[in-house]
A tleap script that builds the chain and sets N, CA, C and O, in Angstrom:
source leaprc.protein.ff14SB
mol = sequence {
  NMET LYS ASN THR ILE ILE VAL LEU LEU SER
  PHE LEU VAL ILE SER CYS ALA PRO ARG VAL
  ASN TYR LEU GLY ASP GLU TYR ALA PRO THR
  SER HIE VAL ASP ILE PHE PHE ASP GLU VAL
  ASP ILE GLU ARG ASN PHE LYS VAL MET GLY
  LEU ILE SER ALA ASN ASN SER ASN ASN THR
  PHE ASN SER LEU ASP LYS ILE LYS GLU LYS
  MET VAL GLU GLU ALA ARG MET LYS GLY ALA
  ASP ALA ILE LEU PHE ILE THR LEU LEU SER
  ASP SER VAL GLU ALA ASN ASP ARG HIE LEU
  VAL GLU ALA LYS LEU LEU LYS TYR CLYS
}
set mol.1.N position { 21.418 -46.152 -14.278 }
set mol.1.CA position { 22.068 -47.202 -14.948 }
set mol.1.C position { 21.635 -47.236 -16.461 }
set mol.1.O position { 22.478 -47.374 -17.347 }
set mol.2.N position { 20.276 -47.104 -16.728 }
set mol.2.CA position { 19.828 -47.105 -18.054 }
set mol.2.C position { 20.432 -45.962 -18.875 }
set mol.2.O position { 20.747 -46.144 -20.051 }
set mol.3.N position { 20.586 -44.834 -18.285 }
set mol.3.CA position { 21.194 -43.711 -18.949 }
set mol.3.C position { 22.662 -43.938 -19.357 }
set mol.3.O position { 23.115 -43.526 -20.425 }
set mol.4.N position { 23.360 -44.601 -18.465 }
set mol.4.CA position { 24.789 -44.999 -18.634 }
set mol.4.C position { 24.891 -45.951 -19.870 }
set mol.4.O position { 25.764 -45.793 -20.723 }
set mol.5.N position { 24.002 -46.897 -19.923 }
set mol.5.CA position { 24.051 -47.848 -21.067 }
set mol.5.C position { 23.811 -47.123 -22.373 }
set mol.5.O position { 24.524 -47.352 -23.350 }
set mol.6.N position { 22.779 -46.218 -22.404 }
set mol.6.CA position { 22.426 -45.490 -23.609 }
set mol.6.C position { 23.576 -44.630 -24.006 }
set mol.6.O position { 23.883 -44.607 -25.198 }
set mol.7.N position { 24.265 -43.901 -23.120 }
set mol.7.CA position { 25.456 -43.095 -23.428 }
set mol.7.C position { 26.527 -43.925 -24.006 }
set mol.7.O position { 27.114 -43.545 -25.019 }
set mol.8.N position { 26.838 -45.113 -23.382 }
set mol.8.CA position { 27.870 -45.998 -23.926 }
set mol.8.C position { 27.591 -46.482 -25.252 }
set mol.8.O position { 28.476 -46.468 -26.108 }
set mol.9.N position { 26.391 -46.923 -25.500 }
set mol.9.CA position { 25.996 -47.409 -26.876 }
set mol.9.C position { 26.034 -46.319 -27.895 }
set mol.9.O position { 26.412 -46.571 -29.039 }
set mol.10.N position { 25.663 -45.118 -27.537 }
set mol.10.CA position { 25.759 -43.952 -28.452 }
set mol.10.C position { 27.226 -43.679 -28.802 }
set mol.10.O position { 27.563 -43.402 -29.954 }
set mol.11.N position { 28.082 -43.762 -27.789 }
set mol.11.CA position { 29.497 -43.429 -28.035 }
set mol.11.C position { 30.068 -44.583 -28.943 }
set mol.11.O position { 30.912 -44.294 -29.792 }
set mol.12.N position { 29.670 -45.773 -28.803 }
set mol.12.CA position { 30.097 -46.850 -29.567 }
set mol.12.C position { 29.777 -46.669 -31.078 }
set mol.12.O position { 30.610 -46.828 -31.971 }
set mol.13.N position { 28.539 -46.337 -31.258 }
set mol.13.CA position { 28.048 -46.118 -32.662 }
set mol.13.C position { 28.769 -44.964 -33.262 }
set mol.13.O position { 29.192 -45.080 -34.412 }
set mol.14.N position { 28.951 -43.864 -32.598 }
set mol.14.CA position { 29.647 -42.720 -33.147 }
set mol.14.C position { 31.103 -42.998 -33.446 }
set mol.14.O position { 31.633 -42.618 -34.490 }
set mol.15.N position { 31.752 -43.691 -32.475 }
set mol.15.CA position { 33.215 -43.990 -32.677 }
set mol.15.C position { 33.461 -44.949 -33.879 }
set mol.15.O position { 34.557 -44.968 -34.438 }
set mol.16.N position { 32.474 -45.709 -34.250 }
set mol.16.CA position { 32.577 -46.625 -35.340 }
set mol.16.C position { 32.379 -46.032 -36.756 }
set mol.16.O position { 32.815 -46.599 -37.758 }
set mol.17.N position { 31.708 -44.880 -36.789 }
set mol.17.CA position { 31.377 -44.262 -38.107 }
set mol.17.C position { 32.637 -43.688 -38.678 }
set mol.17.O position { 33.567 -43.319 -37.960 }
set mol.18.N position { 32.648 -43.620 -40.013 }
set mol.18.CA position { 33.826 -42.966 -40.699 }
set mol.18.C position { 33.900 -41.555 -40.212 }
set mol.18.O position { 32.892 -40.929 -39.884 }
set mol.19.N position { 35.163 -41.045 -40.169 }
set mol.19.CA position { 35.409 -39.679 -39.715 }
set mol.19.C position { 35.277 -38.766 -40.962 }
set mol.19.O position { 35.930 -39.036 -41.970 }
set mol.20.N position { 34.486 -37.738 -40.924 }
set mol.20.CA position { 34.187 -36.867 -42.034 }
set mol.20.C position { 34.649 -35.476 -41.646 }
set mol.20.O position { 34.392 -35.009 -40.536 }
set mol.21.N position { 35.374 -34.780 -42.627 }
set mol.21.CA position { 35.774 -33.437 -42.425 }
set mol.21.C position { 35.285 -32.550 -43.584 }
set mol.21.O position { 35.342 -32.986 -44.734 }
set mol.22.N position { 34.797 -31.298 -43.316 }
set mol.22.CA position { 34.265 -30.505 -44.403 }
set mol.22.C position { 34.730 -29.102 -44.225 }
set mol.22.O position { 34.762 -28.554 -43.124 }
set mol.23.N position { 35.107 -28.510 -45.398 }
set mol.23.CA position { 35.498 -27.097 -45.475 }
set mol.23.C position { 34.730 -26.501 -46.547 }
set mol.23.O position { 34.833 -26.918 -47.701 }
set mol.24.N position { 33.911 -25.477 -46.202 }
set mol.24.CA position { 33.136 -24.856 -47.326 }
set mol.24.C position { 31.903 -24.169 -46.879 }
set mol.24.O position { 31.687 -23.923 -45.692 }
set mol.25.N position { 31.082 -23.857 -47.860 }
set mol.25.CA position { 29.797 -23.096 -47.600 }
set mol.25.C position { 28.714 -24.132 -47.235 }
set mol.25.O position { 28.797 -25.315 -47.566 }
set mol.26.N position { 27.710 -23.615 -46.543 }
set mol.26.CA position { 26.576 -24.483 -46.184 }
set mol.26.C position { 25.233 -23.794 -46.652 }
set mol.26.O position { 25.094 -22.572 -46.611 }
set mol.27.N position { 24.322 -24.599 -47.068 }
set mol.27.CA position { 23.003 -24.138 -47.570 }
set mol.27.C position { 21.980 -25.032 -46.788 }
set mol.27.O position { 22.319 -25.878 -45.960 }
set mol.28.N position { 20.724 -24.754 -47.136 }
set mol.28.CA position { 19.626 -25.514 -46.542 }
set mol.28.C position { 19.832 -26.983 -46.923 }
set mol.28.O position { 20.280 -27.264 -48.035 }
set mol.29.N position { 19.506 -27.953 -46.004 }
set mol.29.CA position { 19.726 -29.293 -46.431 }
set mol.29.C position { 18.879 -29.729 -47.618 }
set mol.29.O position { 17.772 -29.236 -47.834 }
set mol.30.N position { 19.427 -30.657 -48.373 }
set mol.30.CA position { 18.734 -31.145 -49.550 }
set mol.30.C position { 18.294 -32.671 -49.404 }
set mol.30.O position { 18.834 -33.411 -48.582 }
set mol.31.N position { 17.305 -33.077 -50.234 }
set mol.31.CA position { 16.828 -34.470 -50.070 }
set mol.31.C position { 17.509 -35.367 -50.969 }
set mol.31.O position { 17.465 -36.580 -50.765 }
set mol.32.N position { 18.204 -34.823 -52.053 }
set mol.32.CA position { 18.795 -35.729 -52.975 }
set mol.32.C position { 20.123 -35.205 -53.406 }
set mol.32.O position { 20.269 -33.994 -53.572 }
set mol.33.N position { 21.132 -36.075 -53.603 }
set mol.33.CA position { 22.537 -35.614 -53.988 }
set mol.33.C position { 22.885 -36.488 -55.170 }
set mol.33.O position { 22.878 -37.714 -55.062 }
set mol.34.N position { 23.197 -35.854 -56.328 }
set mol.34.CA position { 23.718 -36.587 -57.479 }
set mol.34.C position { 25.150 -37.022 -57.164 }
set mol.34.O position { 25.889 -36.314 -56.479 }
set mol.35.N position { 25.520 -38.172 -57.663 }
set mol.35.CA position { 26.908 -38.717 -57.393 }
set mol.35.C position { 27.566 -38.825 -58.679 }
set mol.35.O position { 27.023 -39.408 -59.618 }
set mol.36.N position { 28.856 -38.222 -58.778 }
set mol.36.CA position { 29.682 -38.327 -59.864 }
set mol.36.C position { 31.120 -38.735 -59.538 }
set mol.36.O position { 31.614 -38.490 -58.436 }
set mol.37.N position { 31.762 -39.340 -60.485 }
set mol.37.CA position { 33.153 -39.765 -60.368 }
set mol.37.C position { 34.025 -39.223 -61.363 }
set mol.37.O position { 35.236 -39.440 -61.339 }
set mol.38.N position { 33.411 -38.461 -62.317 }
set mol.38.CA position { 34.224 -37.717 -63.335 }
set mol.38.C position { 33.472 -36.405 -63.655 }
set mol.38.O position { 32.249 -36.393 -63.799 }
set mol.39.N position { 34.236 -35.309 -63.759 }
set mol.39.CA position { 33.660 -34.022 -63.944 }
set mol.39.C position { 32.943 -33.919 -65.335 }
set mol.39.O position { 31.949 -33.204 -65.462 }
set mol.40.N position { 33.450 -34.629 -66.352 }
set mol.40.CA position { 32.878 -34.576 -67.700 }
set mol.40.C position { 31.448 -35.170 -67.772 }
set mol.40.O position { 30.745 -34.983 -68.766 }
set mol.41.N position { 31.029 -35.890 -66.700 }
set mol.41.CA position { 29.734 -36.502 -66.671 }
set mol.41.C position { 28.650 -35.500 -66.186 }
set mol.41.O position { 27.456 -35.767 -66.321 }
set mol.42.N position { 29.090 -34.323 -65.611 }
set mol.42.CA position { 28.208 -33.313 -65.018 }
set mol.42.C position { 27.714 -32.491 -66.150 }
set mol.42.O position { 28.518 -31.834 -66.811 }
set mol.43.N position { 26.359 -32.483 -66.437 }
set mol.43.CA position { 25.818 -31.786 -67.578 }
set mol.43.C position { 25.277 -30.432 -67.198 }
set mol.43.O position { 24.892 -29.646 -68.064 }
set mol.44.N position { 25.244 -30.140 -65.855 }
set mol.44.CA position { 24.649 -28.838 -65.490 }
set mol.44.C position { 25.828 -27.908 -64.993 }
set mol.44.O position { 26.914 -28.347 -64.615 }
set mol.45.N position { 25.506 -26.654 -65.036 }
set mol.45.CA position { 26.494 -25.624 -64.531 }
set mol.45.C position { 26.462 -25.759 -63.036 }
set mol.45.O position { 25.414 -26.002 -62.438 }
set mol.46.N position { 27.657 -25.593 -62.418 }
set mol.46.CA position { 27.782 -25.679 -60.942 }
set mol.46.C position { 28.809 -24.837 -60.401 }
set mol.46.O position { 29.607 -24.282 -61.155 }
set mol.47.N position { 28.856 -24.692 -59.119 }
set mol.47.CA position { 29.945 -24.089 -58.369 }
set mol.47.C position { 30.385 -25.092 -57.351 }
set mol.47.O position { 29.586 -25.891 -56.863 }
set mol.48.N position { 31.666 -25.057 -57.022 }
set mol.48.CA position { 32.127 -25.975 -55.940 }
set mol.48.C position { 31.844 -25.166 -54.629 }
set mol.48.O position { 32.339 -24.055 -54.435 }
set mol.49.N position { 31.054 -25.767 -53.785 }
set mol.49.CA position { 30.776 -25.100 -52.501 }
set mol.49.C position { 31.659 -25.546 -51.370 }
set mol.49.O position { 31.649 -24.899 -50.323 }
set mol.50.N position { 32.449 -26.642 -51.510 }
set mol.50.CA position { 33.287 -27.071 -50.484 }
set mol.50.C position { 33.998 -28.365 -50.745 }
set mol.50.O position { 33.703 -29.025 -51.741 }
set mol.51.N position { 34.883 -28.746 -49.936 }
set mol.51.CA position { 35.691 -29.971 -50.031 }
set mol.51.C position { 35.299 -30.809 -48.825 }
set mol.51.O position { 35.072 -30.324 -47.716 }
set mol.52.N position { 35.237 -32.073 -49.117 }
set mol.52.CA position { 34.844 -33.036 -48.007 }
set mol.52.C position { 35.831 -34.248 -48.084 }
set mol.52.O position { 36.201 -34.717 -49.161 }
set mol.53.N position { 36.201 -34.686 -46.951 }
set mol.53.CA position { 37.015 -35.960 -46.938 }
set mol.53.C position { 36.540 -36.853 -45.762 }
set mol.53.O position { 35.973 -36.407 -44.764 }
set mol.54.N position { 36.816 -38.111 -45.971 }
set mol.54.CA position { 36.380 -39.052 -44.912 }
set mol.54.C position { 37.471 -40.209 -44.920 }
set mol.54.O position { 38.126 -40.509 -45.918 }
set mol.55.N position { 37.576 -40.797 -43.723 }
set mol.55.CA position { 38.517 -41.890 -43.630 }
set mol.55.C position { 37.943 -42.858 -42.588 }
set mol.55.O position { 37.065 -42.525 -41.792 }
set mol.56.N position { 38.511 -44.110 -42.646 }
set mol.56.CA position { 38.083 -45.106 -41.657 }
set mol.56.C position { 39.255 -45.436 -40.742 }
set mol.56.O position { 39.377 -46.578 -40.299 }
set mol.57.N position { 40.087 -44.505 -40.460 }
set mol.57.CA position { 41.231 -44.810 -39.540 }
set mol.57.C position { 40.880 -45.120 -38.170 }
set mol.57.O position { 41.638 -45.776 -37.456 }
set mol.58.N position { 39.676 -44.643 -37.743 }
set mol.58.CA position { 39.197 -45.074 -36.368 }
set mol.58.C position { 38.462 -46.386 -36.393 }
set mol.58.O position { 38.103 -46.886 -35.326 }
set mol.59.N position { 38.217 -46.968 -37.528 }
set mol.59.CA position { 37.582 -48.244 -37.568 }
set mol.59.C position { 37.713 -48.859 -38.984 }
set mol.59.O position { 36.910 -48.606 -39.881 }
set mol.60.N position { 38.757 -49.665 -39.121 }
set mol.60.CA position { 39.092 -50.161 -40.466 }
set mol.60.C position { 38.107 -51.186 -41.000 }
set mol.60.O position { 38.269 -51.698 -42.108 }
set mol.61.N position { 37.086 -51.482 -40.208 }
set mol.61.CA position { 35.989 -52.439 -40.660 }
set mol.61.C position { 34.893 -51.656 -41.530 }
set mol.61.O position { 34.014 -52.232 -42.172 }
set mol.62.N position { 35.054 -50.338 -41.468 }
set mol.62.CA position { 34.174 -49.556 -42.371 }
set mol.62.C position { 34.627 -49.739 -43.825 }
set mol.62.O position { 35.772 -49.459 -44.180 }
set mol.63.N position { 33.670 -50.229 -44.668 }
set mol.63.CA position { 33.988 -50.403 -46.089 }
set mol.63.C position { 33.965 -49.008 -46.840 }
set mol.63.O position { 33.581 -47.962 -46.315 }
set mol.64.N position { 34.404 -49.126 -48.075 }
set mol.64.CA position { 34.298 -47.944 -48.987 }
set mol.64.C position { 32.805 -47.562 -49.107 }
set mol.64.O position { 32.468 -46.378 -49.107 }
set mol.65.N position { 31.970 -48.508 -49.202 }
set mol.65.CA position { 30.525 -48.232 -49.378 }
set mol.65.C position { 30.007 -47.399 -48.116 }
set mol.65.O position { 29.272 -46.427 -48.285 }
set mol.66.N position { 30.410 -47.808 -46.860 }
set mol.66.CA position { 29.952 -47.018 -45.744 }
set mol.66.C position { 30.567 -45.614 -45.703 }
set mol.66.O position { 29.940 -44.685 -45.195 }
set mol.67.N position { 31.754 -45.454 -46.218 }
set mol.67.CA position { 32.419 -44.199 -46.227 }
set mol.67.C position { 31.653 -43.316 -47.234 }
set mol.67.O position { 31.312 -42.178 -46.908 }
set mol.68.N position { 31.377 -43.825 -48.458 }
set mol.68.CA position { 30.604 -43.178 -49.503 }
set mol.68.C position { 29.235 -42.728 -48.963 }
set mol.68.O position { 28.822 -41.578 -49.111 }
set mol.69.N position { 28.547 -43.708 -48.322 }
set mol.69.CA position { 27.233 -43.367 -47.683 }
set mol.69.C position { 27.267 -42.258 -46.711 }
set mol.69.O position { 26.358 -41.429 -46.703 }
set mol.70.N position { 28.249 -42.193 -45.901 }
set mol.70.CA position { 28.431 -41.122 -44.876 }
set mol.70.C position { 28.712 -39.823 -45.542 }
set mol.70.O position { 28.174 -38.798 -45.125 }
set mol.71.N position { 29.499 -39.812 -46.523 }
set mol.71.CA position { 29.882 -38.572 -47.260 }
set mol.71.C position { 28.610 -38.064 -48.002 }
set mol.71.O position { 28.378 -36.855 -48.006 }
set mol.72.N position { 27.846 -38.868 -48.578 }
set mol.72.CA position { 26.633 -38.462 -49.314 }
set mol.72.C position { 25.627 -37.811 -48.225 }
set mol.72.O position { 25.039 -36.750 -48.430 }
set mol.73.N position { 25.514 -38.510 -47.148 }
set mol.73.CA position { 24.677 -38.037 -46.078 }
set mol.73.C position { 25.154 -36.646 -45.517 }
set mol.73.O position { 24.351 -35.762 -45.221 }
set mol.74.N position { 26.429 -36.523 -45.399 }
set mol.74.CA position { 26.942 -35.174 -44.969 }
set mol.74.C position { 26.664 -34.144 -46.069 }
set mol.74.O position { 26.292 -33.007 -45.775 }
set mol.75.N position { 26.849 -34.552 -47.375 }
set mol.75.CA position { 26.564 -33.619 -48.445 }
set mol.75.C position { 25.092 -33.077 -48.388 }
set mol.75.O position { 24.832 -31.885 -48.554 }
set mol.76.N position { 24.172 -34.019 -48.147 }
set mol.76.CA position { 22.744 -33.578 -47.990 }
set mol.76.C position { 22.590 -32.567 -46.898 }
set mol.76.O position { 21.946 -31.533 -47.079 }
set mol.77.N position { 23.196 -32.868 -45.729 }
set mol.77.CA position { 23.113 -32.027 -44.577 }
set mol.77.C position { 23.681 -30.632 -44.913 }
set mol.77.O position { 23.149 -29.642 -44.412 }
set mol.78.N position { 24.684 -30.519 -45.697 }
set mol.78.CA position { 25.377 -29.245 -46.018 }
set mol.78.C position { 24.684 -28.516 -47.144 }
set mol.78.O position { 25.049 -27.376 -47.430 }
set mol.79.N position { 23.677 -29.129 -47.818 }
set mol.79.CA position { 22.866 -28.539 -48.829 }
set mol.79.C position { 23.458 -28.667 -50.266 }
set mol.79.O position { 23.152 -27.861 -51.145 }
set mol.80.N position { 24.255 -29.631 -50.461 }
set mol.80.CA position { 24.820 -29.869 -51.862 }
set mol.80.C position { 23.893 -30.474 -52.765 }
set mol.80.O position { 23.054 -31.269 -52.340 }
set mol.81.N position { 23.972 -30.161 -54.000 }
set mol.81.CA position { 23.115 -30.695 -55.106 }
set mol.81.C position { 23.804 -31.997 -55.633 }
set mol.81.O position { 23.130 -32.924 -56.081 }
set mol.82.N position { 25.188 -32.037 -55.566 }
set mol.82.CA position { 25.909 -33.144 -56.068 }
set mol.82.C position { 27.292 -33.306 -55.313 }
set mol.82.O position { 27.841 -32.402 -54.685 }
set mol.83.N position { 27.744 -34.522 -55.462 }
set mol.83.CA position { 29.135 -34.797 -54.915 }
set mol.83.C position { 30.013 -35.345 -55.996 }
set mol.83.O position { 29.609 -36.268 -56.704 }
set mol.84.N position { 31.129 -34.846 -56.142 }
set mol.84.CA position { 32.151 -35.342 -57.172 }
set mol.84.C position { 33.276 -35.960 -56.386 }
set mol.84.O position { 34.040 -35.263 -55.719 }
set mol.85.N position { 33.378 -37.288 -56.466 }
set mol.85.CA position { 34.522 -37.999 -55.769 }
set mol.85.C position { 35.716 -37.794 -56.678 }
set mol.85.O position { 35.685 -37.997 -57.892 }
set mol.86.N position { 36.860 -37.340 -55.940 }
set mol.86.CA position { 38.032 -37.031 -56.683 }
set mol.86.C position { 39.262 -37.808 -56.283 }
set mol.86.O position { 40.183 -37.895 -57.095 }
set mol.87.N position { 39.354 -38.387 -55.084 }
set mol.87.CA position { 40.565 -39.076 -54.633 }
set mol.87.C position { 40.244 -40.252 -53.742 }
set mol.87.O position { 39.398 -40.152 -52.854 }
set mol.88.N position { 40.900 -41.340 -53.968 }
set mol.88.CA position { 40.821 -42.530 -53.039 }
set mol.88.C position { 42.157 -42.926 -52.763 }
set mol.88.O position { 42.879 -43.247 -53.707 }
set mol.89.N position { 42.594 -42.948 -51.561 }
set mol.89.CA position { 43.848 -43.539 -51.119 }
set mol.89.C position { 43.619 -44.739 -50.207 }
set mol.89.O position { 42.871 -44.657 -49.233 }
set mol.90.N position { 44.246 -45.810 -50.521 }
set mol.90.CA position { 44.014 -47.079 -49.689 }
set mol.90.C position { 45.299 -47.594 -49.148 }
set mol.90.O position { 46.317 -47.364 -49.801 }
set mol.91.N position { 45.378 -48.235 -48.082 }
set mol.91.CA position { 46.545 -48.762 -47.527 }
set mol.91.C position { 46.056 -50.090 -46.665 }
set mol.91.O position { 45.079 -50.082 -45.917 }
set mol.92.N position { 46.799 -51.082 -46.874 }
set mol.92.CA position { 46.506 -52.343 -46.041 }
set mol.92.C position { 47.623 -52.477 -45.025 }
set mol.92.O position { 48.804 -52.445 -45.369 }
set mol.93.N position { 47.232 -52.628 -43.762 }
set mol.93.CA position { 48.186 -52.871 -42.605 }
set mol.93.C position { 47.667 -54.110 -41.876 }
set mol.93.O position { 46.538 -54.076 -41.387 }
set mol.94.N position { 48.365 -55.108 -41.786 }
set mol.94.CA position { 47.989 -56.352 -41.070 }
set mol.94.C position { 46.546 -56.763 -41.379 }
set mol.94.O position { 45.744 -57.008 -40.478 }
set mol.95.N position { 46.232 -56.833 -42.713 }
set mol.95.CA position { 44.975 -57.261 -43.134 }
set mol.95.C position { 43.773 -56.244 -42.876 }
set mol.95.O position { 42.610 -56.568 -43.120 }
set mol.96.N position { 44.090 -55.117 -42.418 }
set mol.96.CA position { 43.080 -54.093 -42.238 }
set mol.96.C position { 43.230 -53.025 -43.345 }
set mol.96.O position { 44.310 -52.467 -43.537 }
set mol.97.N position { 42.194 -52.772 -44.022 }
set mol.97.CA position { 42.251 -51.727 -45.082 }
set mol.97.C position { 41.850 -50.401 -44.526 }
set mol.97.O position { 40.811 -50.231 -43.889 }
set mol.98.N position { 42.742 -49.450 -44.801 }
set mol.98.CA position { 42.503 -48.033 -44.438 }
set mol.98.C position { 42.249 -47.277 -45.668 }
set mol.98.O position { 42.974 -47.450 -46.648 }
set mol.99.N position { 41.231 -46.417 -45.686 }
set mol.99.CA position { 40.850 -45.632 -46.780 }
set mol.99.C position { 40.732 -44.133 -46.429 }
set mol.99.O position { 40.324 -43.763 -45.328 }
set mol.100.N position { 41.105 -43.290 -47.407 }
set mol.100.CA position { 40.943 -41.884 -47.360 }
set mol.100.C position { 40.181 -41.515 -48.657 }
set mol.100.O position { 40.682 -41.796 -49.746 }
set mol.101.N position { 39.050 -40.927 -48.575 }
set mol.101.CA position { 38.293 -40.503 -49.758 }
set mol.101.C position { 38.013 -39.064 -49.699 }
set mol.101.O position { 37.532 -38.559 -48.684 }
set mol.102.N position { 38.319 -38.330 -50.834 }
set mol.102.CA position { 38.052 -36.859 -50.912 }
set mol.102.C position { 37.108 -36.614 -52.054 }
set mol.102.O position { 37.102 -37.338 -53.049 }
set mol.103.N position { 36.294 -35.565 -51.894 }
set mol.103.CA position { 35.311 -35.190 -52.896 }
set mol.103.C position { 35.038 -33.627 -52.820 }
set mol.103.O position { 35.392 -32.927 -51.872 }
set mol.104.N position { 34.403 -33.200 -53.874 }
set mol.104.CA position { 33.968 -31.736 -53.940 }
set mol.104.C position { 32.407 -31.768 -53.799 }
set mol.104.O position { 31.725 -32.564 -54.443 }
set mol.105.N position { 31.933 -30.947 -53.009 }
set mol.105.CA position { 30.493 -30.730 -52.970 }
set mol.105.C position { 30.118 -29.631 -53.922 }
set mol.105.O position { 30.786 -28.598 -53.957 }
set mol.106.N position { 29.035 -29.824 -54.725 }
set mol.106.CA position { 28.594 -28.938 -55.793 }
set mol.106.C position { 27.284 -28.453 -55.548 }
set mol.106.O position { 26.407 -29.132 -55.014 }
set mol.107.N position { 27.134 -27.195 -55.965 }
set mol.107.CA position { 25.815 -26.491 -55.962 }
set mol.107.C position { 25.503 -26.116 -57.373 }
set mol.107.O position { 26.294 -25.441 -58.031 }
set mol.108.N position { 24.344 -26.548 -57.861 }
set mol.108.CA position { 23.944 -26.166 -59.249 }
set mol.108.C position { 23.656 -24.715 -59.381 }
set mol.108.O position { 23.113 -24.139 -58.438 }
set mol.109.N position { 23.968 -24.073 -60.462 }
set mol.109.CA position { 23.631 -22.655 -60.674 }
set mol.109.C position { 22.303 -22.503 -61.281 }
set mol.109.O position { 21.861 -21.381 -61.528 }
savepdb mol mol.pdb
quit
């Protein structure tokens, strides 16, 4: 019974998290990721190591801050030095806000 409750709670937590998709290279995990919203603000040479997107379609109660937090966490795990947010699409349906956020993961040269 205890194991069943743990499994159900784990499933609930996972299903509430923003859905993240990644296509690109992976490196050793990093401990810090710089955050950018405009490419002109990046002062170091870099290469784009991949593209990442996240949405809250499975749980519209996830805010943009939670989506951003999840994407930065994923960037750390993929070994990115920085993340450059490039697209935000939002839609409201029956008072629920749906968001799609896209970004590039960067590796400094």
